[in-house]
C-alpha positions in Angstrom: 40.6 -45.1 18.9 38.4 -44.6 16.0 37.5 -47.5 14.0 38.0 -48.3 10.5 34.1 -47.8 9.9 33.7 -44.6 11.6 37.1 -43.1 10.1 34.9 -44.0 6.4 31.8 -42.4 7.6 33.8 -39.4 9.0 35.1 -39.4 5.2 32.4 -39.7 3.7 30.4 -36.9 6.3 33.0 -34.4 5.2 32.5 -35.3 1.4 28.9 -34.5 1.4 29.4 -31.1 3.4 32.3 -30.5 0.7 30.0 -31.1 -2.3 27.2 -28.1 -0.6 30.0 -26.2 -0.1 31.0 -26.3 -3.8 27.7 -25.7 -4.9 27.7 -22.6 -3.2 30.3 -21.0 -4.3 30.8 -22.1 -7.9 27.1 -24.1 -9.0 27.4 -27.1 -10.7 31.5 -27.5 -9.1 29.6 -30.8 -7.1 27.9 -32.8 -10.4 30.9 -32.6 -12.6 33.5 -33.9 -9.6 31.1 -36.8 -8.2 27.6 -36.8 -10.7 26.7 -36.0 -13.7 29.2 -33.8 -15.7 27.5 -33.2 -18.8 25.4 -30.9 -15.8 28.1 -30.1 -14.3 29.3 -28.3 -17.5 26.4 -26.3 -18.2 25.6 -25.1 -14.9 29.4 -23.8 -14.6 29.2 -22.2 -18.4 26.2 -20.1 -17.3 27.8 -19.5 -13.7 31.1 -17.5 -15.4 28.7 -16.3 -17.7 26.6 -14.5 -15.3 29.9 -13.6 -13.4 31.6 -12.0 -16.4 28.4 -10.2 -17.7 28.2 -8.8 -14.3 31.5 -7.4 -14.1 30.8 -6.1 -17.6 27.8 -4.3 -16.3 29.4 -3.3 -13.2 32.2 -1.4 -15.0 30.1 -0.5 -17.7 28.0 1.4 -15.1 30.8 3.1 -13.6 31.6 4.4 -17.1 28.2 5.2 -18.2 25.5 5.8 -16.0 23.4 6.0 -18.4 23.3 2.0 -18.8 21.9 1.9 -15.1 18.8 3.9 -15.7 17.9 2.1 -19.1 18.1 -1.2 -16.9 16.5 0.1 -14.4 13.2 0.9 -16.0 13.3 -0.8 -19.6 9.6 -3.2 -19.1 11.2 -5.9 -20.9 14.4 -6.0 -19.3 13.1 -5.6 -16.5 10.7 -9.0 -17.1 13.7 -11.0 -18.7 15.8 -10.7 -15.5 12.8 -11.1 -13.3 12.0 -14.4 -15.1 15.9 -15.4 -15.2 16.3 -14.9 -11.6 13.2 -17.2 -11.0 14.7 -19.9 -12.9 18.2 -19.3 -11.4 16.1 -19.9 -7.9 15.0 -23.0 -9.4 18.2 -24.2 -10.9 20.4 -23.2 -7.9 17.7 -25.3 -5.8 18.1 -28.4 -8.1 21.7 -28.3 -7.6 21.9 -28.8 -3.9 19.4 -31.0 -4.4 21.8 -33.3 -6.7 25.0 -32.3 -4.3 23.2 -34.1 -1.4 21.6 -37.1 -3.5 25.4 -37.0 -5.0 26.5 -37.1 -1.7 24.5 -40.7 -0.7 22.7 -39.7 2.3 22.1 -43.1 3.1 25.2 -44.5 3.5 26.1 -42.0 6.3 25.8 -42.0 10.1 22.2 -40.9 11.6 23.9 -37.7 13.1 25.6 -37.1 10.1 22.5 -37.3 7.9 20.5 -35.1 10.3 23.5 -32.6 9.9 23.9 -32.7 6.1 19.9 -32.6 5.7 19.8 -29.5 8.0 22.9 -27.7 6.3 21.3 -28.4 2.2 17.9 -27.2 3.9 19.4 -24.0 4.8 21.5 -23.2 1.8 19.1 -24.0 -0.4 16.5 -21.8 1.2 19.0 -18.9 1.6 19.9 -19.1 -1.6 16.6 -19.8 -3.2 14.7 -17.2 -1.0 17.8 -13.9 -1.9 16.8 -14.9 -5.5 13.2 -15.1 -5.2 13.3 -12.2 -3.3 15.1 -10.0 -6.0 12.9 -11.2 -8.6 9.9 -9.8 -6.6 11.9 -6.6 -6.3 12.5 -6.3 -9.6 8.9 -6.9 -10.5 8.0 -4.2 -8.0 9.7 -2.0 -10.6 8.7 -3.2 -13.3 4.9 -2.0 -12.7 6.4 0.8 -11.3 7.6 2.1 -14.3 4.3 0.8 -16.4 2.0 2.4 -14.0 4.0 5.7 -13.9 5.2 5.8 -17.3 2.4 5.7 -20.2 3.7 7.8 -22.8 4.3 6.5 -26.1 5.7 9.5 -28.1 9.0 11.2 -28.4 9.2 15.0 -28.3 12.3 16.4 -29.1 14.0 19.4 -26.8 12.6 23.2 -27.4 15.2 25.2 -28.2 17.6 23.3 -25.9 15.3 22.7 -23.0 12.5 20.2 -22.2 10.0 21.9 -20.8 7.9 19.5 -18.7 3.7 20.8 -16.5 4.2 19.2 -13.2 0.5 19.8 -12.1 -0.5 18.3 -8.3 -4.2 17.5 -7.8 -5.6 16.7 -4.0 -8.0 14.0 -5.3 -7.6 10.5 -6.1 -6.3 9.1 -9.6 -10.0 8.4 -10.2 -10.4 11.9 -9.8 -7.1 13.1 -11.1 -7.7 16.2 -13.9 -10.8 17.3 -11.3 -9.5 20.0 -9.3 -5.4 21.2 -10.3 -4.1 22.3 -6.9 -0.9 23.9 -8.4 1.3 24.2 -12.0 4.6 24.6 -12.3 7.1 24.4 -15.5 10.2 22.5 -14.7 12.2 24.1 -17.9 15.6 21.7 -18.2 18.8 22.5 -19.9 19.0 19.5 -22.3 22.4 19.1 -22.2 23.8 20.5 -18.1 20.0 19.7 -16.7 20.2 23.1 -15.2 16.8 23.5 -13.9 13.9 26.5 -13.6 10.9 26.5 -11.9 8.5 28.6 -13.5 5.3 28.6 -11.5 1.7 29.7 -12.2 -1.0 30.8 -10.1 -4.1 29.0 -9.8 -6.4 31.9 -9.9 -4.3 33.6 -13.7 -6.9 35.1 -15.8 -8.0 36.8 -19.2 -4.9 34.5 -21.3 -4.7 33.7 -24.3 -4.4 30.5 -26.3 -2.0 29.3 -28.5 -2.9 29.8 -31.8 -4.5 26.7 -34.0 -5.3 25.1 -30.6 -8.5 23.6 -29.5 -9.3 26.2 -26.8 -7.9 28.9 -29.3 -11.0 28.5 -31.7 -13.6 28.1 -28.3 -12.1 31.8 -26.6 -10.8 33.5 -29.9 -10.2 36.8 -27.0 -9.2 34.7 -24.6 -10.4 32.8 -21.3 -12.0 35.7 -20.2 -15.1 34.9 -18.4 -16.4 36.2 -14.6 -14.8 32.3 -13.6 -12.5 31.5 -15.9 -9.8 30.8 -13.8 -6.4 28.8 -14.5 -7.2 26.1 -12.3 -11.0 25.7 -14.0 -10.0 24.4 -17.4 -9.6 21.3 -16.5 -13.4 21.2 -15.2 -13.6 23.2 -18.5 -12.7 19.9 -20.5 -14.3 17.2 -18.3 -18.2 19.2 -19.2 -16.3 19.5 -23.0 -15.1 15.7 -23.4 -15.9 15.6 -27.5 -13.6 18.1 -28.2 -10.7 16.6 -26.6 -11.7 12.8 -28.2 -8.5 11.9 -29.0 -7.2 13.0 -25.7 -6.4 10.3 -22.8 -6.6 13.0 -20.5 -8.6 16.1 -21.6 -7.5 18.2 -18.2 -4.3 17.9 -18.7 -4.2 18.6 -22.4 -6.4 22.0 -21.4 -4.2 23.1 -18.8 -1.7 22.5 -21.1 -3.1 24.6 -23.8 -3.7 27.3 -21.3 0.5 27.2 -19.4 1.8 27.4 -23.0 -0.5 30.7 -23.9 0.7 32.4 -20.5 4.1 31.2 -21.0 4.7 31.0 -24.5 6.9 27.7 -24.0 5.8 24.5 -25.9 5.3 21.8 -23.3 7.1 18.5 -23.8 5.9 16.2 -21.6 3.5 16.6 -18.5 3.5 14.6 -14.7 0.1 14.6 -12.7 1.0 15.0 -9.0 -0.7 13.2 -6.7 -1.2 14.4 -3.4 -1.9 11.4 -0.9 0.8 9.6 -3.1 3.3 12.8 -2.3 2.8 12.3 1.6 3.1 8.6 0.8 6.2 8.9 -0.6 7.9 11.3 2.2 6.8 8.7 4.8 8.8 5.8 2.2 11.9 7.8 2.6 11.4 8.4 6.7 10.5 12.1 6.4 11.9 15.0 4.9 13.6 17.9 6.6 12.6 21.3 6.1 13.5 25.1 7.9 10.4 26.1 8.9 10.6 29.7 10.0 7.0 30.7 11.2 4.2 28.2 12.6 2.4 26.3 9.8 -1.0 26.0 9.8 -2.7 22.4 10.1 -6.0 22.7 8.9 -8.5 24.7 6.7 -9.2 28.5 7.7 -11.7 28.3 10.7 -11.0 24.9 11.7 -7.3 24.6 12.0 -6.3 21.4 14.4 -3.1 22.0 15.5 0.2 23.5 14.1 3.9 22.5 12.6 6.3 24.1 15.3 9.3 26.7 13.4 12.3 25.2 13.7 14.9 22.9 11.0 12.5 19.8 11.0 12.1 15.8 9.4 8.5 16.3 8.7 6.0 13.1 7.7 4.0 12.8 4.7 1.1 14.4 6.3 3.1 17.4 7.9 4.5 17.8 4.7 1.8 17.6 3.1 0.2 20.7 5.3 3.4 22.5 4.7 2.9 22.1 0.9 -0.6 23.7 1.1 -1.6 25.2 4.0 -3.1 28.4 3.7 -5.2 28.6 6.6 -3.2 32.0 7.6 -1.7 33.1 4.5 -1.9 33.1 0.8 -1.8 31.1 -2.5 1.6 33.0 -3.2 3.1 32.1 0.2 2.4 28.6 -0.9 3.6 28.6 -4.1 6.9 29.4 -2.2 6.8 26.3 -0.4 5.8 24.6 -2.5 9.1 25.0 -4.1 11.3 24.7 -1.2 9.7 21.2 -0.5 10.6 20.4 -4.3 14.1 21.4 -4.0 14.5 19.4 -0.1 13.3 16.4 -1.8 15.3 16.5 -5.0 18.4 17.0 -2.9 17.5 14.9 0.2 15.8 11.4 -1.7 19.3 9.8 -2.3 20.1 6.6 -3.6 21.1 4.9 -0.5 17.7 5.9 0.8 15.6 4.7 -2.5 17.6 1.4 -1.9 17.2 1.1 1.8 12.8 1.0 1.6 12.7 0.0 -2.4 9.6 -1.5 -2.3 7.5 1.5 -0.1 9.1 3.4 -2.8 8.1 1.7 -5.4 4.3 1.2 -4.2 4.1 5.4 -2.9 5.4 6.4 -6.5 2.6 3.9 -8.6 0.3 6.4 -6.6 1.9 9.3 -6.8 1.8 10.3 -9.9 1.2 9.6 -13.5 3.0 11.0 -17.0 3.1 10.7 -20.4 6.9 10.4 -20.7 7.4 7.4 -22.4 9.7 4.6 -20.9 12.7 4.8 -23.5 12.9 8.6 -22.2 13.1 7.9 -18.5 16.5 6.8 -18.4 17.8 10.5 -20.1 15.4 12.7 -17.3 16.8 10.7 -14.1 20.2 11.8 -16.1 19.7 15.0 -16.3 17.5 15.1 -12.5 20.9 13.6 -11.3 23.0 16.5 -13.2 20.4 19.1 -11.5 21.1 18.0 -8.0 24.4 19.2 -8.5 23.0 22.8 -8.9 21.3 25.6 -7.6 17.8 25.1 -9.1 16.3 29.4 -10.7 12.5 29.8 -9.8 10.3 32.3 -11.3 6.4 33.0 -10.1 4.3 34.7 -12.1 2.7 36.3 -9.3 2.2 39.8 -7.6 3.9 42.2 -7.5 5.7 40.8 -11.1 2.0 40.0 -12.4 -1.2 41.0 -11.9 -3.0 37.7 -12.1 -6.4 39.5 -13.0 -4.9 41.2 -15.9 -1.7 39.8 -16.6 1.0 41.6 -19.1 2.3 39.0 -21.7 5.2 41.0 -22.3 6.4 41.3 -18.9 5.9 37.5 -18.7 7.6 36.4 -21.2 10.6 38.8 -20.7 10.9 37.8 -17.0 11.2 33.9 -18.3 13.4 34.5 -21.0 16.1 36.2 -18.5 15.1 33.5 -15.6 16.2 30.4 -18.8 18.8 32.6 -20.5 20.8 34.8 -17.5 23.4 37.5 -18.5 26.7 35.9 -17.8 28.0 37.6 -15.0 30.2 41.1 -15.0 33.9 40.7 -15.1 35.0 41.5 -11.5 37.6 43.6 -10.5 39.4 44.3 -8.2 37.3 46.7 -5.8 34.3 44.9 -7.1 35.7 42.1 -5.1 36.2 43.5 -1.8 33.1 45.4 -1.6 31.3 41.3 -2.2 33.8 40.6 0.3 32.7 43.1 2.3 28.8 42.6 1.6 29.0 39.1 2.3 31.0 39.4 5.4 27.7 42.0 6.4 25.3 38.9 5.4 26.1 37.0 7.7 25.4 38.9 10.2 22.4 40.4 9.4 19.4 38.9 11.0 17.2 36.8 9.2 13.6 39.2 8.2 11.3 40.2 10.8 8.5 38.6 11.1 6.4 41.8 9.6 7.6 40.7 6.2 6.9 36.7 6.5 4.0 34.8 6.0 3.8 31.2 7.1 7.4 30.3 6.9 8.2 32.1 3.0 10.4 34.8 3.1 8.6 38.3 2.0 5.5 39.4 1.5 2.3 39.5 -1.2 3.5 43.4 -1.4 7.0 42.5 -1.9 7.7 39.1 -3.3 8.2 36.2 -1.7 11.8 35.4 -2.0 11.4 31.4 -2.9 8.9 32.4 -5.4 11.8 34.4 -7.4 16.0 33.5 -7.1 18.8 32.0 -8.9 19.4 30.1 -5.4 16.0 27.9 -4.4 17.9 25.9 -1.4 19.6 28.9 -0.7 15.7 31.3 0.0 14.5 28.2 1.4 
């Protein structure tokens, strides 16, 4: 039978544990019951406000998705949240310490005292670690946003569309703009997010610049020298920096003027994609699944070191980079088709779940992946458009043979093709006979074997003569 002293010791021990549990569940409740009530009231009010604010934010986010993107991409909000989490970690740790003090540990039996100290230490460490790690993630997110979105000018949609120039660079951050590897205009419907990818070949020649532009004054008869290809504009700008002294990225500005002259589109924003960063992003999400239709050479012409085997495969970052860039046994236009397949795969396979699972790695990879002049204030809007685009078919148009002669492009043909891709005619009404014929055609196509190898080049349906399917289609996923 326990003595009175033993029973009292057990009561004090249970009281100490209860104070710790109260602090864990409702911070400040221990002080309100047995300590400084003023501190307890302040802590509990803050806790209730945080719970109410969190619940309200969650409900609002479900009904209004733009709020989530605004919260996740506004540097000032992220800084406030980071400071709040850090202060919260320190404040909660203090409340645990105060609850331990209130429990009068010196009055506890030695065994009970050790148990309370252990519980208090573990719980305090766990809670503060979670909050401080959350502050770290918010800091990573803020750093990524500030590194990637450097623009300060907001532009409106042109004829209901945003036109974003995506430029691939095959060099490091310090050399961006010097070696333009690929150029694609993503023309996005400002309301629906419906996207058309317009690819421009690196070797496009003999094209004009927009009237009144910097390069139109330098080349009034068009870009027409023997080495004047579209991807050389960035080098030209680097050699004539005085012409572009008002721009932070002369090479990008020169490329934009060339693209606008060719397409007739007004470019709203640009994004410079760094190929090594692209590889790191693919690795960060655990690889990207691609339907590899034919062996893809790894290495340059005359120095092939390996092959990516055919089949539906999850490619590593390095393999994906070679899939998108290899031309050792093909041509630039086949490569452009494969690059569009990569864009489609990444759009549909990078899910919110994979982002959360690999957040830190993705954030670091994205910070080195690309730079853009899209202002931070517009990121949430474009993220919302990206979600809409993800649920729709992506159309593509590449200004390459057989549609376009890249040495002497016909601007009339180009502009007409772009207009049809952006504003496709409505589908004709289906008659009963037409519906039956369509069903028969669909049934037949389901049993039609894949195209033979003589009309495929390194994994891209079609050929230089017939055109690669992924370069011009209204359903990019189906063409890949």
